[in-house]
C-alpha positions as CSV (number, residue, x, y, z in Angstrom):
1,M,-21.7,-149.7,-87.0
2,I,-25.2,-149.6,-88.6
3,R,-25.5,-151.5,-91.8
4,T,-28.2,-151.8,-94.4
5,I,-28.8,-155.2,-96.1
6,Q,-31.0,-156.5,-98.8
7,I,-33.0,-159.6,-97.8
8,G,-35.2,-160.0,-100.8
9,K,-35.7,-158.2,-104.1
10,Y,-37.7,-155.3,-102.5
11,I,-37.0,-155.9,-98.8
12,T,-34.2,-154.2,-96.8
13,A,-33.3,-154.1,-93.2
14,Q,-31.0,-151.9,-91.1
15,G,-29.3,-152.6,-87.8
16,P,-26.0,-152.9,-86.0
17,L,-23.4,-155.3,-87.7
18,V,-22.9,-158.6,-85.9
19,R,-20.5,-160.4,-88.3
20,K,-19.5,-160.8,-91.9
21,L,-19.7,-164.3,-93.4
22,V,-17.2,-165.9,-95.7
23,N,-19.7,-166.0,-98.7
24,G,-20.0,-162.2,-98.6
25,L,-23.3,-162.0,-96.7
26,V,-23.7,-159.9,-93.6
27,V,-25.5,-160.6,-90.3
28,I,-27.2,-157.7,-88.5
29,R,-29.3,-157.5,-85.3
30,V,-32.9,-156.3,-85.7
31,G,-34.5,-156.1,-82.3
32,Q,-33.8,-159.5,-80.8
33,K,-33.4,-161.3,-84.1
34,L,-30.4,-161.9,-86.3
35,V,-31.0,-161.2,-90.0
36,T,-28.7,-162.3,-92.9
37,G,-28.6,-160.6,-96.3
38,R,-26.5,-159.0,-99.0
39,P,-24.9,-155.7,-98.0
40,I,-25.9,-152.6,-99.9
41,C,-23.0,-150.5,-101.1
42,K,-22.7,-146.9,-100.2
43,R,-23.3,-144.5,-103.1
44,V,-21.0,-141.6,-103.8
45,A,-22.8,-138.4,-104.8
């Protein structure tokens, strides 16, 4: 499942979900690197 996370105030990253951490952060894979950040909630139109 592809997830979008927020890394900094203006930086986001998108990639396949690797795992969810206990503190609410999400780890995704971007290329060969693992990136951790806050998940961005889906908006309902």
